[in-house]
C-alpha positions in Angstrom: 36.7 45.4 -157.3 38.2 44.7 -153.9 35.4 46.4 -151.8 33.2 43.3 -151.6 36.0 41.0 -150.4 37.0 43.6 -147.8 33.4 44.0 -146.7 33.0 40.2 -146.4 36.2 40.0 -144.3 35.0 42.7 -142.0 31.6 41.0 -141.6 33.4 37.7 -140.9 35.4 39.4 -138.2 32.4 41.0 -136.6 30.4 37.7 -136.6 33.4 35.9 -135.0 33.6 38.6 -132.3 29.9 38.2 -131.6 30.3 34.5 -131.3 33.1 34.9 -128.9 31.1 37.5 -126.9 33.6 40.2 -127.8 33.0 43.8 -128.8 35.0 45.8 -131.1 34.5 48.7 -128.7 35.1 47.1 -125.4 38.9 46.8 -125.8 39.1 50.5 -126.5 37.2 51.2 -123.3 39.4 48.9 -121.4 42.5 51.0 -122.1 40.9 54.2 -120.8 42.6 54.8 -117.4 40.3 54.9 -114.4 41.5 57.5 -111.9 41.4 56.4 -108.3 39.8 58.6 -105.7 42.4 61.1 -104.3 43.3 60.5 -100.7 41.6 62.8 -98.1 43.7 65.7 -97.0 43.9 67.8 -93.8 46.1 70.9 -94.3 47.0 74.4 -93.3 46.0 77.1 -95.8 47.7 79.1 -97.0 50.8 76.8 -96.7 53.0 79.9 -96.2 52.6 83.5 -95.2 55.2 86.2 -95.2 56.2 87.9 -92.0 53.6 90.6 -91.0 54.2 93.8 -89.0 54.0 93.4 -85.3 50.5 93.7 -84.0 48.8 92.8 -87.3 46.2 90.1 -87.5 47.2 86.9 -89.3 44.8 84.0 -90.1 45.3 80.4 -91.1 42.6 78.0 -92.2 42.4 74.4 -91.3 41.1 72.8 -94.4 40.0 69.4 -95.8 39.8 68.1 -99.3 39.0 65.0 -101.2 36.5 63.8 -98.5 34.6 60.9 -100.0 30.8 60.8 -100.0 31.0 57.2 -98.8 33.0 58.3 -95.7 31.9 61.9 -94.9 33.5 64.0 -92.1 31.1 64.4 -89.1 33.6 65.6 -86.5 37.2 66.3 -85.7 39.9 66.6 -83.0 42.5 69.0 -84.4 45.4 70.5 -82.5 47.7 73.2 -84.1 50.8 74.7 -82.7 52.9 77.8 -83.4 55.8 79.5 -81.7 53.9 81.9 -79.4 56.7 84.4 -79.6 56.1 84.7 -83.3 52.4 84.1 -83.8 50.1 84.3 -80.8 46.7 82.6 -81.3 43.7 84.6 -80.1 40.5 82.9 -81.4 38.9 80.2 -83.4 35.9 80.5 -85.8 34.2 77.5 -87.2 34.1 77.3 -91.0 31.3 76.5 -93.4 32.4 72.9 -94.2 30.4 71.2 -91.5 27.2 73.1 -91.1 25.5 72.5 -87.7 28.7 71.4 -86.0 29.0 71.9 -82.3 32.4 72.6 -80.7 32.4 70.6 -77.5 35.8 71.9 -76.4 38.3 74.6 -77.4 41.7 75.4 -76.1 43.9 78.5 -76.9 47.2 79.0 -75.0 46.0 76.5 -72.3 42.7 78.5 -71.8 40.0 75.9 -72.4 36.3 75.9 -72.7 34.7 72.5 -72.2 36.5 69.4 -71.0 40.2 69.0 -71.9 40.1 65.9 -74.1 43.8 65.7 -74.9 46.8 66.9 -72.8 48.5 67.9 -76.0 45.7 70.5 -76.6 47.3 72.7 -73.9 50.4 74.8 -74.0 51.8 78.1 -75.3 50.9 78.7 -78.9 48.6 75.6 -79.0 45.1 75.7 -80.5 42.8 72.8 -80.0 39.3 72.1 -81.4 36.9 69.2 -80.7 33.7 69.3 -82.7 31.0 67.0 -83.9 27.8 67.4 -86.0 24.6 65.7 -84.9 23.5 65.5 -88.5 25.1 63.6 -91.3 28.6 64.5 -92.2 29.9 66.3 -95.3 32.2 65.4 -98.2 34.3 67.3 -100.7 36.5 70.3 -99.8 36.2 73.1 -97.3 37.3 74.9 -94.1 36.8 73.3 -90.7 37.8 76.4 -88.8 39.9 79.5 -89.0 42.6 80.5 -86.4 43.3 84.2 -85.9 46.8 85.1 -84.6 48.5 88.3 -83.6 51.9 88.9 -85.2 54.4 89.2 -82.4 57.8 89.0 -84.0 60.0 86.9 -86.2 61.9 85.5 -87.9 59.5 82.5 -88.5 57.3 79.8 -87.0 56.0 76.5 -88.3 52.2 76.0 -88.2 52.1 72.4 -87.3 49.4 69.8 -86.5 50.3 68.3 -83.1 50.7 64.6 -82.5 49.5 61.8 -84.6 46.2 60.1 -85.4 45.2 60.0 -81.7 45.5 63.8 -81.3 44.6 65.2 -84.7 42.0 63.2 -86.6 38.8 63.4 -88.6 35.8 61.2 -87.7 32.9 59.8 -89.7 29.2 59.4 -88.9 29.9 56.5 -86.6 32.7 58.2 -84.8 35.3 56.1 -86.5 38.6 57.7 -87.7 39.1 58.8 -91.3 42.6 58.2 -92.7 44.0 61.5 -94.1 47.2 62.9 -95.3 48.4 65.8 -93.1 50.3 68.9 -94.4 51.6 71.6 -92.2 52.2 75.3 -92.9 54.8 77.9 -92.0 55.1 81.7 -91.5 57.8 84.2 -91.9 61.3 83.9 -93.2 61.8 80.2 -92.9 65.5 79.1 -93.1 66.6 75.7 -94.2 65.4 73.3 -91.5 66.4 69.8 -90.5 64.3 67.0 -91.9 62.9 64.2 -89.6 62.7 60.6 -90.8 62.7 57.2 -89.1 62.2 53.5 -89.5 60.8 51.0 -87.1 61.0 47.3 -86.4 59.3 45.0 -86.4 57.0 46.2 -89.1 53.9 44.5 -87.6 54.4 44.6 -83.9 52.2 43.2 -81.2 51.0 44.8 -78.0 53.3 44.4 -75.1 56.4 44.0 -77.3 59.0 46.7 -77.6 59.2 48.4 -81.0 62.6 49.9 -82.0 62.7 53.3 -83.7 65.7 54.5 -85.6 65.9 58.2 -86.7 69.4 58.0 -88.1 68.2 58.9 -91.5 67.1 62.3 -90.3 69.2 65.1 -91.7 70.3 68.7 -90.9 71.2 71.5 -93.4 74.9 71.6 -94.5 77.2 72.7 -91.7 74.8 71.7 -88.9 74.0 68.5 -87.0 70.9 67.2 -85.3 71.1 67.5 -81.5 67.6 66.5 -80.2 65.0 64.0 -81.2 61.4 64.6 -79.9 59.0 61.7 -80.2 55.3 61.5 -79.7 53.8 58.1 -79.4 50.1 57.4 -80.1 48.4 60.0 -78.0 51.0 60.1 -75.2 52.6 63.5 -74.3 55.7 64.3 -76.2 58.8 62.7 -74.7 61.7 64.7 -73.3 64.3 65.4 -76.1 66.6 62.5 -76.7 70.2 63.1 -77.9 70.5 59.8 -79.7 68.5 58.7 -82.8 67.5 55.3 -81.5 64.7 54.6 -79.0 62.0 52.0 -78.3 58.4 52.1 -77.2 55.9 49.4 -76.1 52.3 49.9 -77.3 49.6 48.6 -74.9 46.6 49.0 -77.2 46.1 47.6 -80.7 45.3 49.6 -83.8 46.8 51.8 -86.5 48.7 54.0 -84.1 50.7 57.1 -85.1 54.3 58.0 -84.1 55.6 61.5 -84.8 59.1 62.8 -84.7 60.5 66.3 -84.6 64.3 66.9 -84.8 66.2 70.0 -83.8 69.7 71.0 -85.0 72.6 72.7 -83.3 71.2 76.2 -84.0 68.7 75.8 -81.1 65.0 75.8 -80.3 63.9 77.8 -83.4 65.4 75.3 -85.8 63.1 72.3 -85.7 61.8 70.2 -88.4 58.2 69.7 -89.5 56.8 66.7 -87.7 57.4 63.4 -89.6 54.7 60.9 -88.9 54.2 57.2 -89.6 51.4 54.9 -88.8 52.3 51.7 -86.9 49.9 48.7 -87.4 49.9 47.3 -83.8 48.1 44.0 -83.5 46.8 42.5 -80.3 49.4 39.9 -79.2 47.9 36.4 -79.5 47.3 34.9 -76.1 47.8 31.1 -76.0 46.3 29.8 -72.8 44.5 26.5 -72.1 43.3 25.6 -68.7 42.0 22.6 -66.9 42.3 24.0 -63.3 38.5 23.9 -62.9 37.8 21.1 -65.3 38.4 17.8 -63.5 35.3 15.6 -62.8 35.5 12.2 -61.1 32.7 9.7 -60.5 32.4 7.9 -58.1 34.9 9.4 -55.7 34.2 7.4 -52.6 33.3 3.9 -51.4 34.7 2.3 -54.5 35.1 -1.5 -54.3 38.0 -3.1 -56.0 37.0 -3.9 -59.6 34.8 -0.9 -59.9 35.1 1.6 -62.8 36.0 5.2 -62.1 35.0 7.8 -64.8 37.4 10.7 -65.1 36.5 13.7 -67.3 38.8 16.5 -68.1 37.4 19.8 -69.3 39.8 22.0 -71.3 38.9 25.7 -71.4 40.4 28.0 -74.0 41.3 31.3 -72.3 43.4 32.6 -75.2 42.6 34.8 -78.2 42.9 32.1 -80.9 41.2 28.8 -81.7 43.2 25.8 -80.6 43.4 22.1 -81.4 45.8 19.2 -81.2 46.5 19.5 -77.5 47.4 16.5 -75.3 46.0 15.5 -71.9 47.1 12.6 -69.7 45.8 11.3 -66.4 47.8 9.6 -63.6 46.4 7.6 -60.7 47.7 4.8 -58.6 50.8 4.4 -60.8 48.7 4.2 -63.9 49.1 6.7 -66.8 46.3 7.2 -69.3 47.1 9.4 -72.4 44.4 10.6 -74.7 45.1 11.0 -78.5 45.7 14.6 -79.6 42.4 16.5 -79.5 41.2 16.9 -83.0 38.2 19.3 -82.7 38.8 23.1 -82.8 38.2 24.9 -79.5 37.4 28.6 -80.2 38.3 31.4 -77.7 36.1 31.1 -74.5 35.1 27.6 -75.8 35.8 24.2 -74.2 36.6 20.6 -75.1 36.3 17.5 -73.0 38.3 14.2 -72.8 37.1 11.1 -70.9 39.1 8.4 -69.2 38.2 5.1 -67.4 40.1 3.6 -64.5 39.5 -0.1 -63.7 40.2 -0.6 -60.0 40.6 -4.4 -60.3 43.5 -5.5 -58.1 43.8 -2.0 -56.5 44.6 -2.1 -52.8 42.0 -0.2 -50.9 43.3 3.2 -50.1 42.9 6.9 -50.9 44.5 7.8 -54.3 45.3 11.2 -55.9 44.1 11.7 -59.5 46.3 14.1 -61.5 45.3 15.5 -64.9 47.9 17.3 -66.9 47.6 19.4 -70.1 50.8 19.6 -72.1 51.6 23.2 -72.9 51.2 24.4 -76.4 54.0 26.1 -78.3 54.2 29.7 -77.2 52.0 29.1 -74.1 53.6 31.0 -71.2 50.9 30.7 -68.5 51.0 27.1 -67.5 50.0 27.2 -63.8 46.5 26.1 -64.7 47.6 23.1 -66.8 47.2 20.7 -63.9 44.2 19.6 -61.9 44.0 17.3 -58.9 41.3 15.2 -57.2 41.1 12.1 -54.9 39.2 8.8 -54.8 38.8 6.2 -52.0 38.8 2.5 -52.7 37.5 0.5 -49.7 37.3 -3.1 -48.6 33.9 -4.7 -49.0 31.3 -3.2 -46.6 33.9 -0.9 -45.1 32.2 2.4 -44.8 29.6 1.4 -47.4 26.5 3.4 -47.0 23.3 1.6 -45.9 20.1 2.5 -47.6 16.9 2.1 -45.5 13.5 3.0 -46.6 10.8 4.6 -44.2 8.8 1.4 -44.2 11.9 -0.6 -43.3 12.7 1.8 -40.5 9.1 1.5 -39.1 9.4 -2.3 -39.3 12.7 -2.3 -37.4 11.1 0.0 -34.8 8.1 -2.4 -34.5 10.4 -5.4 -34.0 12.4 -3.5 -31.4 9.2 -2.8 -29.5 8.2 -6.5 -29.6 11.6 -7.5 -28.4 11.4 -5.0 -25.5 7.9 -6.4 -24.6 9.0 -10.0 -24.8 12.0 -9.2 -22.6 9.9 -7.3 -20.1 7.5 -10.3 -20.0 10.3 -12.8 -19.4 11.7 -10.7 -16.7 8.3 -10.4 -15.0 7.9 -14.2 -15.1 11.3 -14.8 -13.6 10.6 -12.3 -10.8 7.2 -14.0 -10.1 8.9 -17.4 -9.8 11.5 -16.1 -7.4 8.8 -14.6 -5.2 6.8 -17.8 -5.3 9.9 -19.8 -4.3 10.6 -17.6 -1.3 7.0 -18.0 -0.1 7.3 -21.8 -0.3 10.4 -21.7 1.9 8.7 -19.6 4.5 
């Protein structure tokens, strides 16, 4: 029979797998796909509603979904806009998603309660809500708040979130932003609309450097052309419409900053695209700046006799944002140049490094000399006014201007000797006077 050989073969295979620390089941498990957590969503619900009779009430919910338990929602700043001539917002009601939330500020058609936290929260058809829960946040799916509108007319309006991540955002328990995908809604008989899109360069810009934006890939429905480009940059108010697709913007703060674009075609104000938004990773521009302006120390600086040694110490301060090393410093005095090897230690931001020099004054003519220390600029260092430091030293002839050190006892001794000298002088003068008087008396 062939059963025993087969059984023995299976046993051998199993034993080999045990020796190799393998499992006949683990490979099967490894091919089972692991589904990644879906990205958090912030969206208008329903995404579309048909045109309602004039005067009727229309409601849209601001919803979230796929909120992770590891990063729960504890607050929000949400701004939504409609065409006020189509849907006129009248009130906001907080939803059940974030129990215990407090609405710190609310704006409807520029009528605000609480402090206005964002200029984009004001305007016709604009609804803004700023809320936060003092307790822990919530995860999962639900409604943040519901907006009630009055139907005014047609033919349609977009129900859009305003601005980018600095205007409309969710926050966690620590107040930090939660990255979400945003989906707008619409109402009425929506015709084919233009579509906004853009690229930007450089892809990883720095603060203080202009970023080029190109919206040439935006498109209009057949038979129409785009006439206006409306940009919103990282919390700034929307710019005036531009008639060309290319513009630039300089970010002053680092972070993942949003840029939003709406385009309008030649049919006019009612034919605008949904906002197209991209996040720009703006990094703090590295500052390369070393300074020795306050870091020159000289000893001694005066009453130096030829042949004396002068110690010169140069302190290099790192005022930049990155650690630096390999810089060069030289010192010049009395026609002599002293160059230190490249500095090998790493100087962190706000840190300092020091270099020492010795000047032998043998053969130096007594005079006042200027000491100059110079720090060679690093590649990319633009601020170099503090790369030089100056001081002065005085070399003297022997005993010229040399200080005399006298102790208290020595001073008392000198005073005592002076008194004796005065007494002796006085006695001598008295004897001379007596002899003169005696001589006059003899003559008489």
